Structures are given as C-alpha cells and as structure tokens.
NUMI-662298 format. One record per residue (C-alpha): chain; x, y, z. Coordinates in Angstrom, 3 decimals. Example, Ala and Ser with C-alpha at 12.3 -4.5 7.8 and 13.67 -1.06 7.14 Angstrom:
("A", (12.300, -4.500, 7.800)) ("A", (13.670, -1.060, 7.140)) 
END
This chain:
("A", (58.474, 71.510, 120.514)) ("A", (58.356, 68.037, 119.008)) ("A", (61.540, 66.400, 117.821)) ("A", (60.152, 66.266, 114.260)) ("A", (59.562, 70.023, 114.237)) ("A", (63.050, 70.569, 115.643)) ("A", (64.569, 68.388, 112.917)) ("A", (62.621, 70.237, 110.208)) ("A", (63.735, 73.605, 111.566)) ("A", (67.348, 72.429, 111.801)) ("A", (67.145, 71.047, 108.250)) ("A", (65.794, 74.329, 106.882)) ("A", (68.478, 76.290, 108.729)) ("A", (71.156, 73.983, 107.302)) ("A", (69.785, 74.444, 103.755)) ("A", (69.761, 78.213, 104.231)) ("A", (73.394, 78.077, 105.361)) ("A", (74.549, 75.800, 102.542)) ("A", (72.448, 77.394, 99.781)) ("A", (72.576, 81.205, 99.907)) ("A", (69.302, 82.600, 98.668)) ("A", (67.274, 79.607, 99.938)) ("A", (64.615, 81.892, 101.487)) ("A", (64.893, 84.641, 98.864)) ("A", (61.806, 83.606, 96.819)) ("A", (59.509, 84.048, 99.829)) ("A", (61.082, 87.452, 100.547)) ("A", (60.616, 88.535, 96.926)) ("A", (56.991, 87.340, 97.073)) ("A", (56.419, 89.396, 100.246)) ("A", (57.921, 92.452, 98.519)) ("A", (55.661, 91.991, 95.478)) ("A", (52.541, 91.596, 97.638)) ("A", (53.384, 94.775, 99.580)) ("A", (54.193, 96.669, 96.385)) ("A", (50.922, 95.630, 94.710)) ("A", (48.845, 96.407, 97.826)) ("A", (50.560, 99.786, 98.223)) ("A", (50.293, 100.909, 94.615)) ("A", (46.765, 99.493, 94.287)) ("A", (45.571, 101.345, 97.390)) ("A", (47.132, 104.590, 96.144)) ("A", (45.527, 104.167, 92.724)) ("A", (42.163, 103.593, 94.433)) ("A", (42.578, 106.668, 96.671)) ("A", (43.676, 108.934, 93.813)) ("A", (41.529, 107.692, 90.921)) ("A", (38.395, 106.155, 92.428)) ("A", (37.918, 107.982, 95.733)) ("A", (39.489, 111.177, 94.321)) ("A", (40.844, 112.065, 97.764)) ("A", (42.964, 115.015, 96.550)) ("A", (39.732, 116.940, 95.812)) ("A", (37.880, 115.813, 98.947)) ("A", (40.979, 116.111, 101.177)) ("A", (39.408, 114.121, 104.032)) ("A", (36.824, 111.370, 104.491)) ("A", (35.808, 110.169, 107.957)) ("A", (35.540, 106.365, 107.957)) ("A", (35.310, 105.667, 111.696)) ("A", (35.544, 107.816, 114.831)) ("A", (39.232, 106.806, 114.989)) ("A", (40.108, 106.528, 111.286)) ("A", (40.045, 109.010, 108.418)) ("A", (41.289, 109.058, 104.868)) ("A", (43.302, 112.288, 104.739)) ("A", (45.256, 113.355, 101.642)) ("A", (48.876, 114.319, 102.319)) ("A", (51.642, 114.718, 99.733)) ("A", (54.761, 113.816, 101.747)) ("A", (57.894, 115.339, 100.234)) ("A", (60.109, 114.176, 103.109)) ("A", (60.762, 110.722, 104.496)) ("A", (58.966, 108.913, 107.306)) ("A", (56.629, 111.259, 109.174)) ("A", (57.604, 114.142, 106.855)) ("A", (61.197, 114.390, 108.109)) ("A", (63.866, 115.854, 105.784)) ("A", (61.254, 117.829, 103.880)) ("A", (63.528, 120.746, 102.924)) ("A", (65.538, 119.296, 100.013)) ("A", (63.332, 120.803, 97.297)) ("A", (63.342, 119.182, 93.824)) ("A", (66.735, 117.577, 94.506)) ("A", (65.071, 115.664, 97.344)) ("A", (63.333, 113.396, 94.837)) ("A", (66.709, 112.166, 93.599)) ("A", (68.481, 112.236, 96.973)) ("A", (65.751, 110.385, 98.876)) ("A", (64.807, 108.141, 95.934)) ("A", (68.432, 107.217, 95.263)) ("A", (69.037, 106.568, 98.957)) ("A", (66.007, 104.283, 99.100)) ("A", (67.208, 102.352, 96.044)) ("A", (70.590, 101.785, 97.716)) ("A", (68.826, 100.592, 100.867)) ("A", (66.708, 98.145, 98.833)) ("A", (69.895, 96.790, 97.219)) ("A", (71.328, 96.234, 100.704)) ("A", (68.116, 94.511, 101.797)) ("A", (68.362, 92.144, 98.813)) ("A", (71.908, 91.197, 99.803)) ("A", (70.748, 90.616, 103.383)) ("A", (67.738, 88.616, 102.128)) ("A", (70.076, 86.360, 100.165)) ("A", (71.659, 85.361, 103.492)) ("A", (68.371, 85.118, 105.444)) ("A", (68.483, 82.282, 107.965)) ("A", (64.723, 81.764, 108.133)) ("A", (61.391, 82.639, 106.520)) ("A", (60.568, 85.356, 109.042)) ("A", (63.702, 87.338, 108.195)) ("A", (63.079, 86.945, 104.446)) ("A", (59.444, 88.074, 104.803)) ("A", (60.417, 91.028, 107.009)) ("A", (63.093, 92.173, 104.560)) ("A", (60.647, 91.731, 101.678)) ("A", (58.058, 93.879, 103.456)) ("A", (60.604, 96.632, 104.093)) ("A", (61.908, 96.467, 100.518)) ("A", (58.435, 96.365, 98.945)) ("A", (57.361, 99.362, 101.012)) ("A", (60.489, 101.300, 100.114)) ("A", (60.010, 100.582, 96.400)) ("A", (56.352, 101.652, 96.611)) ("A", (57.330, 104.999, 98.104)) ("A", (60.165, 105.463, 95.571)) ("A", (57.674, 104.939, 92.735)) ("A", (55.507, 107.724, 94.211)) ("A", (58.473, 110.016, 94.645)) ("A", (59.528, 109.701, 90.989)) ("A", (55.951, 109.653, 89.657)) ("A", (54.403, 112.479, 91.705)) ("A", (57.381, 114.258, 93.290)) ("A", (56.019, 113.208, 96.702)) ("A", (54.747, 110.128, 98.504)) ("A", (50.974, 109.608, 98.674)) ("A", (49.920, 109.294, 102.341)) ("A", (46.257, 108.872, 103.249)) ("A", (45.643, 106.699, 106.351)) ("A", (45.039, 108.829, 109.448)) ("A", (44.470, 107.043, 112.767)) ("A", (43.525, 109.119, 115.820)) ("A", (41.809, 108.914, 119.196)) ("A", (40.370, 112.218, 120.381)) ("A", (43.188, 114.749, 120.380)) ("A", (45.833, 112.011, 120.097)) ("A", (46.678, 111.816, 116.407)) ("A", (49.197, 109.666, 114.561)) ("A", (51.006, 110.809, 111.421)) ("A", (49.240, 110.204, 108.112)) ("A", (50.779, 107.144, 106.433)) ("A", (50.215, 104.602, 103.647)) ("A", (50.338, 100.829, 103.114)) ("A", (54.076, 100.962, 102.287)) ("A", (54.838, 102.768, 105.558)) ("A", (52.811, 100.203, 107.523)) ("A", (54.667, 97.334, 105.808)) ("A", (58.035, 98.921, 106.597)) ("A", (57.125, 99.305, 110.287)) ("A", (55.770, 95.738, 110.485)) ("A", (58.896, 94.419, 108.722)) ("A", (61.184, 96.180, 111.204)) ("A", (59.066, 94.842, 114.101)) ("A", (59.404, 91.300, 112.701)) ("A", (63.201, 91.700, 112.531)) ("A", (63.235, 92.813, 116.172)) ("A", (61.026, 89.882, 117.176)) ("A", (63.267, 87.462, 115.275)) ("A", (66.323, 88.913, 116.965)) ("A", (64.816, 88.575, 120.454)) ("A", (63.079, 85.217, 120.021)) ("A", (65.701, 83.734, 117.704)) ("A", (68.505, 84.542, 120.140)) ("A", (66.571, 82.921, 122.999)) ("A", (65.880, 79.784, 120.923)) ("A", (69.517, 79.525, 119.793)) ("A", (70.740, 79.887, 123.382)) ("A", (68.265, 77.223, 124.546)) ("A", (69.382, 74.778, 121.811)) ("A", (73.081, 75.285, 122.540)) ("A", (72.666, 75.362, 126.327)) ("A", (73.988, 78.924, 126.668)) ("A", (70.753, 80.423, 128.062)) 
END
C-alpha cells in the first residue's frame, strides 16, 4: 500500500474517531438503496408479475420465483406466534434497527457503515411487509437439483451480505491493525 493511501486511510479513521457519525451518511444511503430495491422488487412481484396467483415461475434451471408468505423470521423460524407475532417480531426488528443506528454512528470505516446500512435497510423492508401484509413477501428460490435453498427476498439477501461484510471487516481489519502496530 502506498504511503499516500495509508495517510488517507489514517486521516479518515481519525475523522471517524473525532467526529461521531462521520460515516453515517453512507450507511443511511446504503439502507435507503436496500429499502427501495426490496420494496420495489416486492411491488413488481405482487402487482406486475402477480406471483400470488401464479405461485411459481421458472426463470432458469437453478432459479425460480416462488411465492411464500413468511410469518416467521429468517427461513420461517419462530412461525408460531400468531397475530401477536407481527408486533413481537416487528417491534424486535425496530429495536435492532435502533441499535444498528447507534453502532453506525460509531462506525470506524465505510465498510462497516455500508454493512450496517444493508442490515438495517433489509430489516426495515421486512418490517414494512409484516405490518402491511401480516407476513414477509419471499419470492427468490435458488436450487440445484434436489438441493434447495430457502425462499428469500432482496431484504434477506442484503442482511446476509451485510453480516458477511462485518465478518470480513473484523477479520481483515484486525489483520491490518496488527500489521500497522507491529502486533501481528
């Protein structure tokens, strides 16, 4: 890494430390992009494609559009709450998003802010579904032969990618910090 790039990175890290919320705008932008993509794709699936009536459309040998109303959380877990589940799961998600915003305010770099924004935007997208429809709209079904993944949506994909980015930042960021300080 060039010394100029190292100085820029150190300068950005110093600004983030001295000015809480320095990376928050990029995290909020990531959340808005995810939210718009999620809600737009669900509108398209429900209103234009009319997937609830068709139930399933084969796009590729490994990819279908399959209509699922998910009343649980990720992968249909915690599905047995009944009508109270809308408020329990929706309220829990809102609390998690509030926590993500606090974390985003202290983000040390762009990657963390973007990852938190993706997770928050996905969570908000699914909360909107839960309050609007009483269930989350899932429709992407990837499979290979008999091996089939759970049906998911854009919000779910953004949440998984956001968590993966946090893990990558933790692993790579720790290695870079140790290298800079001579601890590695």
